[in-house]
N, C-alpha and C positions, 0 to 999 in steps of 0.2 A: 567377805564383804568386798574386798578389793577385786577378787576374781569376778564377782557378779557385776561390778561397774564396768570392767573390761569387756565382758560379754555384751553388756548393753550398748557400749560405745561401738563395738564391732558391728552389732546388728543395725545400729543407726547409720553407720557409714555404708553398710551394704545396701540398705534401703535407698540412701541418697544416690548411690551409684546406679542402682536399678532404675530409679526415677530419671536420672540423667541420660541413661541409655535409651529409656523409653522416649524422652523428649527428642533426643538426637534421631532416633528411628522415625518419629513422627515428622520431624522437619525434613529428613531425607525423603520420606515417602511423599510429602507435600511438594518438594522441589521436583521430584520425578513426575508427579502428577501434572504440575504446571508445565514442565517441559513437554510432556506428552500432549497436553492440551494445545500448547503453542505449535508443536509439530502438526497436530491434527488440523489446527486453524490454517497454518501456512499451506498444508497439503490441500485443504479445501479451497483456499483462495487460488492456489495455482491451478487446481482442477477447473475452477470457475473461469480463470483467465484463459486457459487452453480451450475451454468450450466456447469462448466468445468468437463471433464471426471474424474472419481474418482481416476485414476492412476496418475493424475497431482495435484500438490499442489501449491497454490498461496497465497502470503502474500502481503498486501498493507501497505505501510508506507507513512505518509503525508509529506508535505514539510519540516516539522521540524524533519523528520526521526523518528517519533513515529508510532508504529504499530496501525492500525485502524481496520483491518479485516483480516480474514483468510478463506480459502475455507473449505468446509465440510470434504474433504479428509485429511486435516491437523489433525483434531481431530481423524479420523479413524486410521491414521498411528502412531501418537505420543501419543495419549491419552490426549492431552492438549486442553482445551477450550481456547478462546482468553484471558479470565481473568486469568486462572491458568497458562497459558504460561507467561503472563506479571509478575505474582507473582513469578514464579520460575526462569525464564530466564532473564526477563527484557523487557522494552518497546521500546528500541531504535534499530536502524539498526546495530549499533556497537555491542549491546548485541547479536543480531542474528548472526553476523559474528563470534563472539567468540564461541558461541554455536555450530556453524557449522564448525569451524576450517578453516575459510576463511580469506582472506586478507582484509586490510582496503579498504573501498569502495571509489572510485574516483567519485566526482560529475560531472566531465567533460566527463565521459564515463562509460559504463557498464562493468561488470566483469563476468567471468564465471570460475567456479572451481568445483572440486570434493571434497565434504566434508563428514563429518561423525558426526551424532548427536545421543544423547541418548533420548529416549522417557520417558514418566512419569513412566513407569514400568521398566526402565533400559535397554530396548531393543535398540541395536545399529542399526542405519539406515545409509547406504551409499547413497549419492544422488549427482546428477548433478545439480548444482545451477547456475542460470542466474539472474542477477540483472540489471534492466534498469530504467532510469529516463524518466518519461512521463509527459504530461501536459493535464489538463482537459479543459473543455469549457470556464472556467473563467480565464484560463491562469496560474492557480496555478500548481506547480509541485507536483508530487508524485512518489514514487518508487515502482515498481512491482518486486517481487521476485518469480521466478518460480522454482520449484523443480521437479526432476524426480527421483523416487525411483529406484536405480540401485543395491540394496542390493544383489539380486540374481546373477546379473552379476559379482559384486565384489567378492562375496563368491566363485563363480565358478572360477574366476581368481586366487584367493588365493589357492583354492584346486588344481588347475593346477600347481601353483608354488610349493606347497607341494609335489605333485607327481613328479615334475621335480627334486626337491631336493632329494627325496628318490631314484629316478632313478640314479641321479648323484652319490649319496653315494654308491649305489649298484655297479655302474661301477668302482668307485674308490676302492672298495673292491676287484675288480677283476683285474684292470689294473692300471698302474702308471698314475699320474695326467696329465703329458704332453702327454701321449698316448691318454688319454680320450679327451683332448683338440684337438688333431689332428683328432681323429675320428669324433668329433662333427663339426669340421670345414670343413673337406673334405670327410668324410664318409669312409675313409680308413687310415691305418697307414703303412707307408713304412718300409721295413726292414732296420735295422741300423747295421753298422759294427763298432766294437770297437777294436782298436788295443790292448787295455789292460783293463781287467776287472778281478775281483776276484770272483770265484764260490765256494760255500760251500755246502757240503752234510752232513747231520747228521741223525743218527738213534739210537734207543735204543737196546742194546744187549738183545737177546732172547725175544724181545717184542712179536713176533708172538706166541711163546709157552705160554707166560704169558697171552696174550689176549684170548686164547682159553678157559681159565678158567672163563672168565667174561661173563655175559649176555650182549646182544647188547647195552642196555641203559648205563650200567656202562662203557662199552668200549668207547662209543661215548663221554660220560661225561669226561672220563679220557683224551682222545685225545683233547677235547675242552679245558680243563685246560692247558694241555701241550703246545698246539700250540698257544693259546692266550697269554701265558707267553712269548713264542718265538717271537710272533708278536710285543709285547711291546719292547723287547730287540732290534729288528731290527729298530724300529722307532727311538730309541735313538741313533743309530749308523749309520744312513743314508744308510741302506742296504735295498735292494728291495727283498721282498718275491716273489719267482717264483711259487712254487707249493708244495703240499704234496702228497705222494704216500704211503698209509698205515701209518706206523709210520715214514717214511722217510720224511725229511724236506730239501728243496732246496732253497737257496737264493743267491743273487749276489750283489757285490759292484761295483760302477763305471758305473752302468746302472740304469735307462735310461739316467740319468744326468751324463755326464762325469766328473770325478774328478781325482786328483792324489793321494788322500789319501785312496783309496779303500783297498789296502792290509792291512793297519793299522786298518781301520774301521772294516774289516771283522774278523780280529783276536780278536779285542776287543769284537765284537759281539759274537764270539765263547766263550770267557770267560763268557759273559752274559748268553749264552745258558746253559753252565755248571752250573752256579749259579742258574738259574731257575729250572733245574732238581734237584739240591741239596735242594732247598726250598720245592719243591713238595715231594721229598723223606722224608723230615722231617714230613710232614703231613701224608704221607702214613705209615711211621714207627709208628706213634701214633695209626694208625688204624690196625697195625699188618702186614703191607705189606712189601715185600722185596725191597731193594734199587735198583734203576735203574743205569745202567752204559751206558753212551752215547759215541759213536764214531763220530768223526768229521774229515772230509777231506777238505782241501783247496788248490786250485791251482789258479795261476794268469797267464793270457794269453789272446789271441784274442778270441772274440766271435761274434756271429750274434744274434740280437734280432728281434722279430717281433710279430705280432698278428695273431693267427691262429684259425680256426674254423668258422663255419657258424651259428650253433644254440647255441653254448656255446663258446663264444670268450675267448681265453686265451692269455696272454702275456708269451712268452717263450724265452729261451736262448739255442743256439745250438753251436756246434763246438767241436773240439778236447779237448779244455780246460774243457768243461763240463764232457767229458768222463774221463779225467785225475783226476778231483776232485772226481768223483764217485769211481774210483779205489783207491784213497788215503783213502777215508772213509772206503772202504772194507778192506784195509790193516792196518787200525788203531787198536791199542789196546784199549779195553774198558776204558773209563774215560780219554782218551787222545785227543789231537788235533794234527793231522798229516798234515804237509804242504809239498809242493813241493820245489825243489831248487829255482825255479823262485820266489816264494813267499818269501822264506828264504833270498834270495839276497837283497830284498827290505827292509825287516824289521829287519835284523840281528843286526843292531847297537842299537836297542831299546828294543829287547826282548831276554830273555835267551832261547836258543834253544839247542836241543840235537840231534846230527847227528845219524841216525839209520843205515846208509849204503845204499847200493843199494838193494831195495826190489822188488821182482818179482810182476808184476801187470798184470792182465788178458788183453791180446791183446796189451800190452804196453811194454813188456819186463821188464827190471830192471830199477827202478826209484830211484834217490836219494831222500830220505825222512828224515824229521826232525820232532821231537816233539817240540811244543811251550809250554814251562812250565810256563812262567810268564814274566812280564815286568822287565827290569833291575831296581835295587833299585833306581838309580838316576832319573828314570822316573816314579816311582810308589808312590802313596800316601797311600798305605796300605801295611801291612806286607806280605800278600800273593802275592802281585804283580799283582793284577787284575784290579786295579783302577788307571788310569793315573793321573799324577800330572800336575801342571801348565806348567812346562818345556816341557812336552810331548805335551800338547795341543797347546802350542805356536809353536812347531815344525810343528804340523799338519796344523795350520792356515797359515803357510808360504809356504805350498806345492802348 
């Protein structure tokens, strides 16, 4: 009886062992089958990647978002093998997005973006990136990243933007900014009428005779220094440069942007022009040159502005006020600022002016003229009376 029980127990253990071996064999076969399927899938994907046109780049990430393979074009473009890419950039899809300048990937849908990456040798590549989630025959998900090299297109776009910026800067050197905006919007700029603007003319006494002694390059360099300094003064005082004719310099306040401060602005600009000439004189004196004396004429009144010309477009100012300002400059004494009564009536409470009487002007008859000598002490922050103080600027701000 006991022997029979022992035989039964041994048979049961043997059966259990056989079942265990069978289960282990099944699991081993299943694992080998899965590995074979995975190898076959990866081989298929790699074959697909290698079959893609060289201008396209594909990267495959598994369901755990780890990179498994790349196309041959990836190495050609970036210089990275799969192994060196993983070592340098990382193995995950998140690492790829950081490298490409892309957004966080959403597992519920694909994304598309324009990114930029650096290759192994430091070369930057612009690319159109598309990421999609796919499923293989076993039902496992994987992520396919496709890239299109758009570096040439992007560089052409950037060069176009640089050219556009240079063109805009060139236009802004010739025309006021709001006129440029109007031209770009409608292709034309309408003439504008201003009931009040201030026009300034300036020139250097005996400049023509002096320039005849210079060679052409020295003359151009001198005018460049002079007018560049003048341009800086105008920019600080909200005055618009109109044009230069030889050594003559013309500008206007209250155009193209209307304002009420233009008579004050243009007189302050005149002080600045005188100071610019003085500073250049100091340099010229060290080189043995004679000092310059500048004449300035200013008039305030109505003007018309517009853009003229077909091949060389210019912003210009017309009207009797322009002619009057020119006559005031011609009738000015060297080293002085000569203004009309119209301008004087606006600024007289803030500047010390000297009445000259009625002075004959060509085609204008006799005109009441005044020299502007300086700011009144209560509105000046310097002894010479050329720099306005806070009280003066507060007055201007309230106009």
